[in-house]
All heavy atoms as an XYZ file, in Angstrom:
969
protein
N       0.812     -1.098     -0.041
C       0.041     -0.040      0.000
C       0.876      1.171      0.000
O       1.887      1.332      0.738
C      -0.887      0.024      1.226
C      -1.803      1.141      1.273
S      -3.029      0.804      2.697
C      -3.661      2.339      2.796
N       0.543      2.234     -0.832
C       1.313      3.402     -0.895
C       1.244      4.335      0.354
O       0.324      4.115      1.142
N       2.110      5.249      0.430
C       2.112      6.073      1.609
C       1.265      7.369      1.409
O       0.956      8.114      2.347
C       3.530      6.610      1.880
C       4.514      5.514      2.395
C       5.770      6.041      2.788
C       6.605      6.317      1.586
N       8.037      6.752      1.897
N       0.814      7.614      0.104
C       0.038      8.822     -0.153
C      -1.142      8.456     -0.975
O      -1.249      7.415     -1.679
C       0.872      9.756     -1.036
C       2.197     10.275     -0.211
C       2.929     11.117     -1.158
N       3.653     10.315     -2.049
C       4.836     10.482     -2.422
N       5.514     11.531     -1.884
N       5.462      9.755     -3.270
N      -2.146      9.315     -0.950
C      -3.391      9.168     -1.795
C      -3.504     10.433     -2.627
O      -3.420     11.566     -2.076
C      -4.575      8.934     -0.884
O      -4.408      7.747     -0.142
C      -5.873      8.829     -1.805
N      -3.793     10.230     -3.860
C      -4.001     11.452     -4.819
C      -5.357     11.249     -5.439
O      -5.639     10.140     -5.927
C      -2.836     11.520     -5.822
O      -1.626     11.576     -5.182
C      -3.118     12.733     -6.721
N      -6.088     12.293     -5.488
C      -7.453     12.160     -6.203
C      -7.857     13.476     -6.836
O      -7.273     14.518     -6.417
C      -8.493     11.654     -5.194
C      -8.655     12.494     -3.993
C      -9.576     13.560     -4.010
C      -7.852     12.366     -2.903
C      -9.686     14.450     -2.933
C      -8.011     13.120     -1.776
C      -8.900     14.225     -1.843
N      -8.755     13.485     -7.626
C      -9.358     14.759     -8.183
C     -10.358     15.289     -7.245
O     -11.046     14.483     -6.569
C      -9.915     14.466     -9.578
N     -10.525     16.498     -7.244
C     -11.465     17.143     -6.293
C     -10.825     17.782     -5.157
O      -9.545     17.878     -5.149
N     -11.539     18.249     -4.235
C     -10.960     18.857     -2.989
C     -11.631     18.266     -1.742
O     -12.706     17.736     -1.847
C     -11.047     20.380     -3.026
C     -12.426     20.914     -3.129
C     -13.139     21.277     -2.014
C     -13.012     21.120     -4.392
C     -14.392     21.801     -2.104
C     -14.287     21.701     -4.562
C     -14.944     22.024     -3.380
O     -16.248     22.540     -3.503
N     -10.888     18.434     -0.678
C     -11.382     17.829      0.679
C     -12.134     19.017      1.422
O     -11.743     20.119      1.377
C     -10.201     17.388      1.504
C      -9.491     16.241      0.769
C     -10.698     16.905      2.798
C      -8.175     15.794      1.432
N     -13.208     18.618      2.065
C     -13.829     19.496      2.976
C     -14.359     18.694      4.195
O     -14.477     17.501      4.198
C     -14.983     20.265      2.289
C     -16.127     19.384      1.791
C     -17.072     20.170      1.015
N     -18.402     19.506      0.923
C     -19.479     20.102      0.752
N     -19.598     21.408      0.531
N     -20.580     19.356      0.641
N     -14.647     19.437      5.348
C     -15.070     18.853      6.484
C     -16.198     19.754      7.108
O     -16.311     20.909      6.725
C     -13.997     18.637      7.466
C     -13.261     19.881      7.910
C     -13.871     20.635      9.012
O     -14.503     20.010      9.867
N     -13.710     21.891      9.095
N     -16.949     19.131      8.023
C     -18.010     20.015      8.714
C     -18.081     19.802     10.121
O     -19.117     19.942     10.774
C     -19.319     19.844      8.051
C     -19.942     18.464      8.170
C     -21.339     18.450      7.413
N     -22.283     17.621      8.187
C     -23.166     18.018      9.017
N     -23.232     19.330      9.383
N     -23.950     17.148      9.683
N     -16.982     19.471     10.758
C     -16.962     19.302     12.236
C     -17.661     17.965     12.665
O     -17.862     17.059     11.863
N     -18.038     17.951     13.893
C     -18.607     16.705     14.440
C     -20.094     16.753     14.642
O     -20.700     16.104     15.453
C     -17.919     16.450     15.848
C     -16.428     16.207     15.721
S     -15.979     14.844     14.675
C     -16.537     13.499     15.669
N     -20.770     17.520     13.801
C     -22.241     17.639     13.863
C     -22.870     16.413     13.490
O     -22.256     15.413     12.930
N     -24.224     16.319     13.571
C     -25.031     15.119     13.204
C     -24.828     14.887     11.703
O     -25.133     15.721     10.909
C     -26.467     15.400     13.578
C     -27.423     14.274     13.253
O     -27.088     13.398     12.406
N     -28.419     14.275     13.970
N     -24.396     13.689     11.325
C     -24.198     13.433      9.863
C     -25.415     13.413      9.042
O     -25.392     13.442      7.765
C     -23.527     12.077      9.805
C     -23.806     11.441     11.213
C     -24.017     12.593     12.191
N     -26.647     13.443      9.604
C     -27.874     13.463      8.886
C     -28.178     14.862      8.380
O     -29.173     15.074      7.620
C     -29.010     13.022      9.776
O     -29.359     13.881     10.768
N     -27.352     15.769      8.692
C     -27.541     17.216      8.183
C     -28.154     18.043      9.286
O     -28.362     19.249      9.012
N     -28.462     17.575     10.456
C     -29.096     18.331     11.534
C     -28.014     19.076     12.360
O     -28.464     19.840     13.278
C     -29.936     17.510     12.431
C     -31.082     16.850     11.616
O     -31.591     17.407     10.711
N     -31.444     15.624     11.987
N     -26.807     18.839     12.196
C     -25.696     19.516     12.994
C     -25.524     20.906     12.569
O     -26.082     21.390     11.540
N     -24.764     21.679     13.348
C     -24.529     23.088     13.070
C     -23.325     23.328     12.210
O     -23.074     24.452     11.827
C     -24.400     23.852     14.417
C     -25.652     23.697     15.288
C     -26.775     24.507     14.701
C     -27.891     24.528     15.617
N     -29.190     24.779     14.986
N     -22.482     22.393     12.025
C     -21.238     22.533     11.290
C     -21.498     22.844      9.812
O     -22.146     22.115      9.160
N     -20.910     23.978      9.254
C     -20.983     24.260      7.848
C     -19.759     23.618      7.196
O     -18.668     23.860      7.643
C     -20.996     25.761      7.640
O     -22.203     26.252      8.342
C     -21.097     26.138      6.204
N     -19.923     22.959      6.029
C     -18.799     22.361      5.390
C     -17.787     23.425      5.029
O     -18.183     24.520      4.597
C     -19.420     21.754      4.080
C     -20.799     21.383      4.465
C     -21.216     22.514      5.377
N     -16.482     23.089      5.182
C     -15.480     24.012      4.920
C     -14.247     23.280      4.253
O     -14.026     22.138      4.508
C     -14.964     24.670      6.196
N     -13.518     24.076      3.393
C     -12.442     23.425      2.693
C     -11.128     23.545      3.473
O     -11.057     24.346      4.424
C     -12.295     24.088      1.317
O     -11.913     25.472      1.531
C     -13.423     23.926      0.441
N     -10.124     22.806      3.155
C      -8.850     22.902      3.720
C      -7.910     23.749      2.859
O      -8.055     23.737      1.673
C      -8.183     21.482      3.932
C      -8.913     20.613      4.863
C     -10.018     19.897      4.557
C      -8.450     20.509      6.226
C     -10.710     19.047      5.488
C      -9.087     19.680      7.127
C     -10.279     18.958      6.710
N      -6.880     24.260      3.508
C      -5.838     25.020      2.818
C      -4.883     23.978      2.199
O      -4.544     22.992      2.844
C      -5.044     25.912      3.825
C      -4.130     26.845      3.243
C      -3.543     27.764      4.269
C      -2.722     28.805      3.825
N      -2.231     29.658      4.938
N      -4.510     24.185      0.868
C      -3.672     23.187      0.259
C      -2.391     23.976     -0.135
O      -2.341     25.240     -0.157
C      -4.373     22.638     -1.025
N      -1.329     23.186     -0.449
C       0.009     23.799     -0.848
C       0.547     23.061     -1.925
O       0.634     21.800     -1.925
C       0.914     23.663      0.397
C       0.289     24.037      1.708
N       0.147     25.446      2.114
C      -0.269     23.360      2.666
C      -0.370     25.439      3.244
N      -0.742     24.238      3.672
N       0.994     23.806     -2.922
C       1.832     23.209     -4.063
C       3.307     23.526     -3.915
O       3.729     24.694     -3.618
C       1.307     23.814     -5.363
C       2.222     23.348     -6.551
C      -0.134     23.489     -5.679
N       4.085     22.426     -3.859
C       5.573     22.624     -3.756
C       6.147     22.981     -5.051
O       5.900     22.372     -6.079
C       6.201     21.285     -3.166
O       5.589     20.974     -1.948
C       7.683     21.541     -2.961
N       6.968     24.076     -5.028
C       7.616     24.542     -6.217
C       9.159     24.508     -5.930
O       9.525     25.141     -4.956
C       7.177     25.970     -6.587
C       7.871     26.493     -7.797
C       5.732     26.070     -6.769
N       9.905     23.889     -6.782
C      11.380     23.862     -6.669
C      11.995     24.294     -7.973
O      11.602     23.888     -9.047
C      11.868     22.443     -6.333
O      11.167     21.966     -5.079
C      13.346     22.374     -6.104
N      12.991     25.232     -7.859
C      13.612     25.810     -9.079
C      14.932     26.320     -8.819
O      15.467     26.479     -7.601
C      12.667     26.929     -9.673
C      12.464     28.066     -8.702
C      13.246     29.158     -8.850
C      11.472     28.056     -7.771
C      13.015     30.233     -7.976
C      11.237     29.095     -6.938
C      12.028     30.293     -7.064
N      15.619     26.597     -9.891
C      16.999     27.227     -9.823
C      16.907     28.691     -9.549
O      16.375     29.521    -10.350
C      17.729     27.026    -11.201
C      19.109     27.584    -11.334
O      19.508     28.375    -10.406
O      19.727     27.370    -12.394
N      17.410     29.229     -8.429
C      17.226     30.612     -8.035
C      18.101     31.559     -8.834
O      18.055     32.736     -8.690
C      17.499     30.639     -6.534
C      18.541     29.512     -6.391
C      18.077     28.508     -7.333
N      18.959     30.994     -9.733
C      19.807     31.862    -10.578
C      19.162     32.074    -11.978
O      19.693     32.836    -12.757
C      21.186     31.240    -10.739
O      21.113     30.058    -11.552
C      21.810     30.924     -9.369
N      18.198     31.325    -12.283
C      17.554     31.365    -13.635
C      16.522     32.482    -13.804
O      15.860     32.884    -12.846
C      16.889     29.977    -13.987
N      16.341     32.856    -15.003
C      15.257     33.910    -15.347
C      13.879     33.338    -15.047
O      13.686     32.098    -15.033
C      15.459     34.341    -16.756
N      12.946     34.276    -14.841
C      11.581     33.841    -14.606
C      11.126     32.862    -15.733
O      11.153     33.170    -16.946
C      10.684     35.041    -14.633
C       9.212     34.848    -14.184
C       9.190     34.519    -12.651
C       8.350     36.135    -14.466
N      10.562     31.709    -15.298
C      10.061     30.685    -16.300
C       9.105     29.806    -15.605
O       8.983     29.777    -14.368
C      11.259     29.893    -16.852
N       8.399     28.988    -16.392
C       7.448     28.075    -15.789
C       8.132     27.015    -14.949
O       9.355     26.644    -15.213
N       7.524     26.544    -13.918
C       8.080     25.555    -13.020
C       7.581     24.091    -13.197
O       8.108     23.203    -12.704
C       7.825     25.912    -11.545
O       6.411     25.904    -11.391
C       8.311     27.257    -11.241
N       6.491     24.018    -14.024
C       5.849     22.665    -14.209
C       4.861     22.383    -13.073
O       4.172     21.383    -13.065
N       4.670     23.318    -12.058
C       3.704     23.159    -11.039
C       2.547     24.075    -11.333
O       2.694     25.181    -11.825
C       4.353     23.587     -9.700
N       1.367     23.527    -11.144
C       0.056     24.240    -11.495
C      -0.872     24.427    -10.322
O      -0.884     23.464     -9.476
C      -0.644     23.504    -12.608
C      -0.066     23.570    -13.959
C       1.073     22.887    -14.309
C      -0.566     24.483    -14.933
C       1.678     22.986    -15.556
C       0.006     24.564    -16.190
C       1.147     23.799    -16.498
O       1.642     23.902    -17.766
N      -1.639     25.487    -10.301
C      -2.698     25.628     -9.355
C      -3.969     25.238    -10.174
O      -4.050     25.655    -11.320
C      -2.876     27.057     -8.831
C      -1.695     27.551     -7.909
C      -1.879     29.002     -7.533
C      -1.532     26.669     -6.696
N      -4.900     24.576     -9.574
C      -6.102     24.132    -10.285
C      -7.054     25.243    -10.533
O      -7.135     26.252     -9.758
C      -6.685     23.097     -9.375
C      -6.276     23.495     -7.999
C      -4.905     24.048     -8.166
N      -7.963     25.046    -11.547
C      -9.020     26.014    -11.748
C      -9.844     26.092    -10.453
O     -10.071     25.004     -9.833
C      -9.923     25.567    -12.910
N     -10.310     27.241    -10.089
C     -11.026     27.434     -8.829
C     -10.150     27.759     -7.650
O     -10.693     28.185     -6.614
N      -8.847     27.613     -7.741
C      -7.991     27.872     -6.628
C      -7.922     29.432     -6.376
O      -8.007     30.159     -7.282
C      -6.586     27.373     -6.945
N      -7.875     29.740     -5.141
C      -7.663     31.105     -4.775
C      -6.277     31.168     -4.005
O      -6.216     30.716     -2.804
C      -8.804     31.592     -3.754
C     -10.137     31.422     -4.546
C      -8.539     32.981     -3.319
C     -11.323     31.634     -3.536
N      -5.178     31.605     -4.636
C      -3.925     31.620     -3.967
C      -3.926     32.596     -2.864
O      -4.473     33.765     -2.970
C      -2.975     32.141     -5.115
C      -3.740     32.257     -6.396
C      -5.175     32.081     -6.062
N      -3.391     32.213     -1.688
C      -3.495     32.989     -0.499
C      -2.129     33.388      0.079
O      -1.995     34.165      1.015
C      -4.388     32.397      0.621
C      -5.773     32.275      0.164
C      -3.850     31.030      0.979
N      -1.057     32.722     -0.413
C       0.306     33.001      0.158
C       1.345     32.164     -0.367
O       1.159     31.100     -1.008
N       2.641     32.563     -0.100
C       3.828     31.814     -0.433
C       4.754     31.756      0.725
O       5.073     32.743      1.376
C       4.564     32.439     -1.612
C       5.801     31.633     -2.028
C       3.589     32.586     -2.882
N       5.181     30.576      1.110
C       6.235     30.362      2.114
C       7.478     29.855      1.495
O       7.485     28.878      0.744
C       5.713     29.227      3.137
O       4.417     29.637      3.627
C       6.690     29.054      4.212
N       8.528     30.588      1.716
C       9.895     30.190      1.228
C      10.592     29.263      2.172
O      10.535     29.416      3.407
N      11.073     28.181      1.644
C      11.915     27.264      2.405
C      13.341     27.351      2.234
O      14.147     26.665      2.784
C      11.391     25.782      2.018
C       9.924     25.508      2.239
C       9.660     24.102      1.898
C       9.520     25.793      3.723
N      13.826     28.324      1.411
C      15.230     28.567      1.224
C      15.864     27.627      0.219
O      15.152     26.881     -0.513
N      17.201     27.599      0.236
C      17.952     26.694     -0.662
C      18.900     27.350     -1.553
O      19.859     26.750     -2.139
N      18.620     28.721     -1.823
C      19.572     29.497     -2.708
C      20.897     29.647     -1.922
O      20.865     29.784     -0.676
N      21.967     29.696     -2.633
C      23.245     29.990     -2.014
C      24.012     31.093     -2.737
O      23.758     31.388     -3.882
C      24.093     28.666     -2.142
O      24.274     28.315     -3.421
C      23.422     27.507     -1.313
N      24.936     31.648     -1.969
C      25.836     32.720     -2.498
C      25.065     34.028     -2.800
O      23.807     34.146     -2.551
N      25.766     34.994     -3.288
C      25.191     36.285     -3.577
C      25.007     37.058     -2.309
O      25.311     36.647     -1.167
N      24.582     38.287     -2.482
C      24.339     39.181     -1.335
C      22.833     39.415     -1.147
O      22.178     39.937     -1.929
C      25.039     40.623     -1.587
C      24.716     41.529     -0.433
C      26.532     40.420     -1.800
N      22.317     38.818     -0.088
C      20.845     38.869      0.198
C      20.039     38.484     -1.075
O      19.219     39.251     -1.545
C      20.433     40.246      0.675
O      21.059     40.549      1.833
N      20.272     37.285     -1.562
C      19.619     36.787     -2.834
C      18.125     36.722     -2.614
O      17.624     36.379     -1.669
C      20.284     35.497     -3.147
C      20.731     34.979     -1.820
C      21.098     36.135     -1.029
N      17.422     37.015     -3.805
C      15.956     36.985     -3.732
C      15.389     36.207     -4.950
O      16.126     36.056     -5.993
C      15.324     38.411     -3.739
O      15.805     39.090     -4.860
C      15.775     39.160     -2.488
N      14.156     35.850     -4.883
C      13.435     35.189     -5.995
C      12.079     35.823     -6.099
O      11.538     36.357     -5.207
C      13.320     33.631     -5.817
C      14.727     32.989     -5.839
C      12.642     33.306     -4.485
N      11.451     35.642     -7.324
C      10.162     36.106     -7.540
C       9.325     34.943     -7.993
O       9.733     33.997     -8.732
C      10.093     37.171     -8.628
C      10.780     38.398     -8.325
O      10.848     38.717     -7.168
O      11.224     39.139     -9.191
N       8.031     34.870     -7.538
C       7.095     33.827     -7.989
C       5.864     34.537     -8.532
O       5.331     35.602     -7.965
C       6.626     32.945     -6.855
C       7.753     31.907     -6.421
C       8.665     32.496     -5.297
C       7.080     30.612     -6.025
N       5.263     33.984     -9.623
C       4.064     34.623    -10.248
C       3.248     33.566    -10.951
O       3.648     32.429    -10.986
C       4.471     35.744    -11.200
O       5.246     35.175    -12.232
N       2.126     33.941    -11.333
C       1.274     33.035    -12.173
C       1.649     33.244    -13.666
O       1.941     34.384    -14.013
C      -0.231     33.363    -11.985
C      -0.764     33.139    -10.560
C      -2.206     33.683    -10.373
C      -0.733     31.633    -10.190
N       1.480     32.209    -14.426
C       1.797     32.342    -15.884
C       1.033     33.490    -16.472
O      -0.154     33.673    -16.312
C       1.470     31.082    -16.597
N       1.740     34.363    -17.232
C       1.092     35.459    -17.852
C       0.947     36.688    -17.000
O       0.536     37.747    -17.466
N       1.322     36.513    -15.690
C       1.126     37.646    -14.829
C       2.466     38.418    -14.662
O       3.422     38.157    -15.244
N       2.455     39.487    -13.881
C       3.620     40.254    -13.657
C       4.591     39.502    -12.745
O       4.257     38.722    -11.831
C       3.191     41.571    -12.902
N       5.891     39.634    -13.051
C       6.959     39.018    -12.205
C       6.792     39.447    -10.726
O       6.495     40.611    -10.402
C       8.306     39.481    -12.673
N       6.728     38.401     -9.864
C       6.572     38.723     -8.400
C       5.153     38.833     -7.986
O       4.924     39.233     -6.900
N       4.194     38.497     -8.879
C       2.728     38.669     -8.515
C       2.286     37.842     -7.418
O       1.377     38.219     -6.593
N       2.906     36.648     -7.165
C       2.536     35.820     -6.001
C       3.451     36.263     -4.803
O       2.987     36.340     -3.624
C       2.734     34.305     -6.259
C       1.705     33.719     -7.239
C       2.145     32.252     -7.552
C       0.325     33.787     -6.668
N       4.749     36.390     -5.071
C       5.735     36.773     -3.996
C       6.855     37.560     -4.671
O       7.465     37.002     -5.636
C       6.268     35.575     -3.271
N       7.117     38.738     -4.266
C       8.149     39.638     -4.886
C       9.369     39.718     -3.959
O       9.159     40.016     -2.716
C       7.599     40.965     -5.190
C       8.468     41.861     -5.978
O       9.150     41.358     -6.910
N       8.507     43.067     -5.630
N      10.561     39.432     -4.451
C      11.770     39.528     -3.694
C      11.731     38.782     -2.392
O      12.104     39.195     -1.307
C      12.060     41.040     -3.346
C      12.141     41.955     -4.618
C      13.174     41.461     -5.677
O      14.236     40.912     -5.279
O      12.908     41.619     -6.832
N      11.358     37.503     -2.479
C      11.404     36.590     -1.415
C      12.838     36.134     -1.189
O      13.545     35.856     -2.097
C      10.531     35.363     -1.803
C      10.024     34.347     -0.722
C       9.264     35.012      0.322
C       9.230     33.219     -1.396
N      13.265     36.076      0.080
C      14.637     35.678      0.393
C      14.894     34.287     -0.122
O      14.154     33.355      0.040
C      14.858     35.656      1.867
N      15.969     34.153     -0.930
C      16.328     32.868     -1.573
C      17.183     32.012     -0.690
O      17.180     30.711     -0.893
C      17.068     33.129     -2.857
N      17.848     32.557      0.270
C      18.778     31.718      1.042
C      18.300     31.451      2.532
O      19.122     31.043      3.332
C      20.141     32.450      1.124
C      20.014     33.835      1.706
O      18.955     34.330      1.982
O      21.154     34.476      1.837
N      17.106     31.699      2.808
C      16.527     31.474      4.140
C      14.974     31.155      4.120
O      14.380     31.470      3.157
C      16.730     32.679      5.014
N      14.548     30.444      5.115
C      13.157     30.166      5.184
C      12.427     31.453      5.599
O      12.933     32.248      6.298
C      12.904     29.091      6.243
N      11.262     31.626      5.062
C      10.483     32.816      5.381
C       9.004     32.478      5.829
O       8.524     31.472      5.375
C      10.341     33.735      4.175
O       9.670     33.061      3.035
C      11.721     34.300      3.735
N       8.446     33.315      6.607
C       7.079     33.128      6.977
C       6.210     33.343      5.731
O       6.698     33.967      4.751
C       6.712     34.139      8.133
N       4.988     32.864      5.775
C       4.112     33.057      4.566
C       3.952     34.535      4.189
O       3.580     35.325      5.034
C       2.739     32.382      4.803
C       1.921     32.361      3.590
C       0.592     31.582      3.813
O      -0.048     31.788      4.956
O       0.205     30.768      2.972
N       4.274     34.794      2.860
C       3.999     36.117      2.325
C       2.575     36.215      1.709
O       2.147     35.365      1.055
C       5.048     36.379      1.215
C       4.750     37.700      0.568
C       6.449     36.412      1.836
N       1.844     37.220      2.180
C       0.418     37.285      1.772
C       0.063     38.645      1.082
O      -1.057     39.067      1.121
C      -0.483     37.123      3.013
O      -0.172     38.127      3.964
C      -0.339     35.735      3.653
N       1.024     39.212      0.459
C       0.861     40.601     -0.043
C       0.947     40.648     -1.579
O       0.845     41.750     -2.146
C       1.878     41.579      0.530
O       3.205     41.055      0.269
C       1.729     41.711      2.020
N       1.157     39.553     -2.266
C       1.255     39.642     -3.770
C       0.004     40.032     -4.469
O      -1.082     39.795     -4.021
N       0.234     40.766     -5.591
C      -0.985     41.345     -6.327
C      -1.751     40.220     -6.946
O      -2.955     40.498     -7.278
C      -0.420     42.239     -7.382
N      -1.245     39.081     -7.116
C      -2.044     37.869     -7.757
C      -2.734     37.090     -6.737
O      -3.328     36.008     -7.101
C      -1.118     37.085     -8.620
C      -0.670     37.878     -9.832
C       0.352     37.107    -10.665
O       1.059     36.140    -10.144
O       0.547     37.441    -11.873
N      -2.587     37.359     -5.385
C      -3.180     36.620     -4.405
C      -4.644     37.021     -4.207
O      -5.093     38.127     -4.567
C      -2.484     36.795     -3.027
C      -1.010     36.354     -3.016
C      -0.288     36.712     -1.712
C      -0.912     34.862     -3.293
N      -5.490     36.107     -3.714
C      -6.845     36.306     -3.362
C      -7.748     36.574     -4.607
O      -8.864     37.076     -4.486
C      -7.077     37.504     -2.417
C      -6.270     37.314     -1.071
C      -6.477     38.485     -0.180
C      -6.687     36.002     -0.383
N      -7.349     36.065     -5.738
C      -8.151     36.044     -7.013
C      -8.331     34.695     -7.453
O      -7.361     33.900     -7.734
C      -7.434     36.869     -8.060
C      -8.252     36.903     -9.385
C      -7.140     38.320     -7.640
N      -9.637     34.292     -7.639
C      -9.895     32.878     -8.018
C      -9.481     32.575     -9.455
O      -9.597     33.486    -10.309
C     -11.402     32.589     -7.825
N      -8.858     31.540     -9.719
C      -8.344     31.184    -11.058
C      -9.518     30.496    -11.898
O     -10.210     29.655    -11.372
C      -7.195     30.182    -10.931
C      -6.012     30.699    -10.120
C      -4.881     29.692    -10.043
C      -5.444     32.062    -10.734
N      -9.636     30.890    -13.082
C     -10.668     30.273    -13.941
C     -10.133     29.082    -14.753
O     -11.021     28.409    -15.362
C     -11.179     31.375    -14.870
O     -10.114     31.863    -15.739
C     -11.833     32.500    -14.101
N      -8.848     28.841    -14.670
C      -8.278     27.661    -15.461
C      -7.085     27.214    -14.711
O      -6.500     27.924    -13.868
C      -7.861     28.140    -16.887
N      -6.637     25.949    -14.949
C      -5.424     25.436    -14.390
C      -4.287     26.470    -14.811
O      -4.241     26.807    -15.979
C      -5.081     24.037    -14.874
C      -6.038     22.988    -14.367
O      -6.881     23.305    -13.470
O      -6.026     21.882    -14.846
N      -3.469     26.905    -13.866
C      -2.478     27.899    -14.157
C      -1.135     27.595    -13.618
O      -0.967     27.216    -12.481
C      -2.897     29.270    -13.462
O      -4.264     29.510    -13.937
C      -2.044     30.434    -13.858
N      -0.119     27.655    -14.455
C       1.232     27.335    -14.052
C       1.815     28.410    -13.178
O       1.587     29.635    -13.307
C       2.117     27.108    -15.293
C       3.479     26.589    -14.956
C       4.299     26.232    -16.130
O       3.992     26.642    -17.258
O       5.331     25.416    -15.970
N       2.662     27.951    -12.249
C       3.416     28.870    -11.380
C       4.807     29.176    -12.042
O       5.455     28.211    -12.481
C       3.594     28.258     -9.962
C       2.299     27.990     -9.328
C       4.525     29.190     -9.172
C       2.354     27.098     -8.101
N       5.091     30.381    -12.181
C       6.435     30.791    -12.710
C       7.311     31.260    -11.554
O       6.828     31.801    -10.626
C       6.256     31.888    -13.790
C       5.436     31.445    -15.038
C       5.404     32.557    -16.035
O       5.467     33.782    -15.638
O       5.223     32.178    -17.242
N       8.596     31.127    -11.700
C       9.506     31.505    -10.710
C      10.878     31.796    -11.353
O      11.249     31.295    -12.377
C       9.595     30.442     -9.615
N      11.650     32.607    -10.620
C      13.006     32.935    -11.128
C      13.678     33.872    -10.206
O      13.163     34.303     -9.092
N      14.862     34.290    -10.647
C      15.736     35.191     -9.852
C      15.059     36.531     -9.639
O      14.343     37.017    -10.433
C      17.081     35.336    -10.579
C      16.939     36.052    -11.942
C      18.143     36.082     -9.707
N      15.305     37.038     -8.447
C      14.758     38.456     -8.085
C      15.849     39.417     -8.452
O      16.718     39.241     -9.217
N      15.767     40.628     -7.744
C      16.731     41.683     -8.019
C      18.044     41.433     -7.574
O      19.022     42.003     -8.165
C      16.168     42.908     -7.350
N      18.298     40.576     -6.617
C      19.640     40.244     -6.164
C      19.824     38.737     -6.318
O      19.181     37.876     -5.684
C      19.777     40.582     -4.661
O      21.041     40.251     -4.184
N      20.699     38.374     -7.201
C      20.849     36.889     -7.640
C      21.578     36.078     -6.669
O      22.671     36.521     -6.060
C      21.529     36.821     -8.999
N      21.113     34.890     -6.446
C      21.924     33.814     -5.777
C      22.910     33.312     -6.798
O      22.788     33.564     -7.988
C      20.947     32.665     -5.400
N      23.883     32.572     -6.354
C      24.876     32.086     -7.237
C      24.710     30.570     -7.436
O      25.457     29.951     -8.252
C      26.314     32.413     -6.829
O      26.498     31.855     -5.489
C      26.607     33.845     -6.823
N      23.848     29.945     -6.626
C      23.650     28.480     -6.737
C      22.550     27.997     -5.879
O      21.748     28.849     -5.363
N      22.488     26.679     -5.816
C      21.467     26.106     -4.999
C      20.148     25.738     -5.685
O      20.056     25.933     -6.874
N      19.212     25.292     -4.930
C      17.829     24.907     -5.440
C      16.936     25.482     -4.411
O      16.937     25.091     -3.233
C      17.684     23.354     -5.539
O      18.681     22.847     -6.509
C      16.261     23.088     -6.089
N      16.012     26.342     -4.849
C      15.070     27.026     -4.008
C      13.732     26.261     -3.963
O      13.309     25.697     -5.016
C      14.824     28.434     -4.442
C      13.891     29.211     -3.503
C      14.347     29.763     -2.391
C      12.521     29.303     -3.858
C      13.483     30.414     -1.540
C      11.649     30.019     -2.955
C      12.157     30.581     -1.838
N      13.132     26.152     -2.845
C      11.867     25.499     -2.641
C      10.880     26.400     -1.971
O      11.212     27.142     -0.976
C      11.903     24.158     -1.840
O      12.871     23.343     -2.537
C      10.611     23.496     -1.737
N       9.617     26.498     -2.430
C       8.552     27.285     -1.813
C       7.298     26.526     -1.799
O       7.074     25.578     -2.576
C       8.354     28.614     -2.632
N       6.377     26.831     -0.879
C       4.988     26.263     -0.849
C       4.036     27.405     -1.216
O       4.058     28.456     -0.643
C       4.687     25.783      0.596
C       5.591     24.707      1.111
C       5.143     24.432      2.548
C       5.549     23.481      0.313
N       3.314     27.214     -2.352
C       2.326     28.169     -2.762
C       0.946     27.642     -2.259
O       0.562     26.571     -2.555
C       2.216     28.315     -4.252
C       1.172     29.283     -4.714
C       3.615     28.737     -4.828
N       0.398     28.452     -1.292
C      -0.850     28.039     -0.610
C      -2.119     28.495     -1.294
O      -2.039     29.629     -1.760
C      -0.818     28.588      0.781
O       0.347     28.139      1.489
N      -3.135     27.684     -1.226
C      -4.353     28.134     -1.859
C      -5.601     27.475     -1.196
O      -5.506     26.500     -0.516
C      -4.403     27.806     -3.400
C      -4.536     26.308     -3.704
C      -5.654     25.765     -3.940
C      -3.360     25.584     -3.756
C      -5.773     24.344     -4.272
C      -3.348     24.260     -4.230
C      -4.603     23.690     -4.416
O      -4.631     22.382     -4.685
N      -6.743     28.083     -1.415
C      -8.038     27.626     -0.958
C      -8.874     27.337     -2.113
O      -8.660     27.901     -3.200
C      -8.721     28.635     -0.099
C      -7.937     29.113      1.256
C      -8.684     30.254      1.831
C      -7.838     27.874      2.151
N      -9.973     26.574     -1.912
C     -10.959     26.391     -2.976
C     -12.281     26.944     -2.322
O     -12.651     26.536     -1.268
C     -11.166     24.930     -3.362
C      -9.959     24.330     -3.978
C     -12.359     24.716     -4.293
C      -9.609     24.837     -5.435
N     -12.993     27.823     -3.104
C     -14.259     28.346     -2.625
C     -15.261     27.150     -2.624
O     -15.207     26.312     -3.524
C     -14.721     29.401     -3.452
N     -16.124     27.174     -1.619
C     -17.100     26.034     -1.585
C     -18.455     26.680     -1.174
O     -18.540     27.615     -0.455
C     -16.673     25.084     -0.482
C     -17.501     23.828     -0.347
O     -17.364     22.971     -1.188
O     -18.393     23.847      0.582
N     -19.581     26.038     -1.711
C     -20.879     26.496     -1.450
C     -21.402     26.243     -0.015
O     -22.421     26.753      0.352
C     -21.884     26.000     -2.423
C     -22.040     24.466     -2.482
O     -21.507     23.832     -1.497
O     -22.632     23.990     -3.388
N     -20.683     25.362      0.721
C     -21.119     25.127      2.136
C     -22.419     24.253      2.268
O     -22.840     24.033      3.362
N     -22.785     23.686      1.098
C     -24.029     22.848      1.132
C     -23.601     21.406      1.623
O     -22.683     20.849      1.157
C     -24.694     22.822     -0.215
C     -25.884     21.783     -0.145
C     -25.189     24.184     -0.630
N     -24.362     20.888      2.587
C     -24.071     19.545      3.151
C     -24.465     18.504      2.080
O     -25.508     18.594      1.441
C     -24.868     19.323      4.414
C     -24.347     20.375      5.415
C     -24.775     17.922      5.007
C     -25.202     20.447      6.726
N     -23.593     17.464      2.013
C     -23.862     16.308      1.245
C     -24.084     16.554     -0.318
O     -24.949     15.859     -0.931
C     -25.071     15.475      1.753
C     -24.848     15.012      3.129
O     -23.657     14.673      3.503
N     -25.834     14.894      3.987
N     -23.333     17.443     -0.850
C     -23.500     17.577     -2.349
C     -22.202     17.272     -3.043
O     -21.118     17.252     -2.390
C     -23.986     18.962     -2.787
C     -23.008     20.100     -2.496
O     -22.023     19.877     -1.797
N     -23.287     21.184     -3.016
């Protein structure tokens, strides 16, 4: 048996209310994260990681991995968007708390959309950078549908 399960759709829960629908819990979705790994010295380009249609990006957490340079940074954006639209000038050589100020955040996607990433204003000289792009899926809150 595998260690992971992958499926289409999204997960939601409604607390411990009565499963017949008489409980007070309103169904709610979980926050999901797409892992993005890339060369922090390369120009902005597609990463091969996608957010699904209906996703609402809410933040980016940097896990670091860039090496060298002076305070190296990276930019993450949605395909076709402005450089840094998800996270602008994220530290490449250190872990960072979730950034929630990008111009492309909090806007629902109408199609599967690739995440782009690349070097920021201050280049790293090596390493492999990893980030988690967090998103939510809007849900109608209707029980058992």
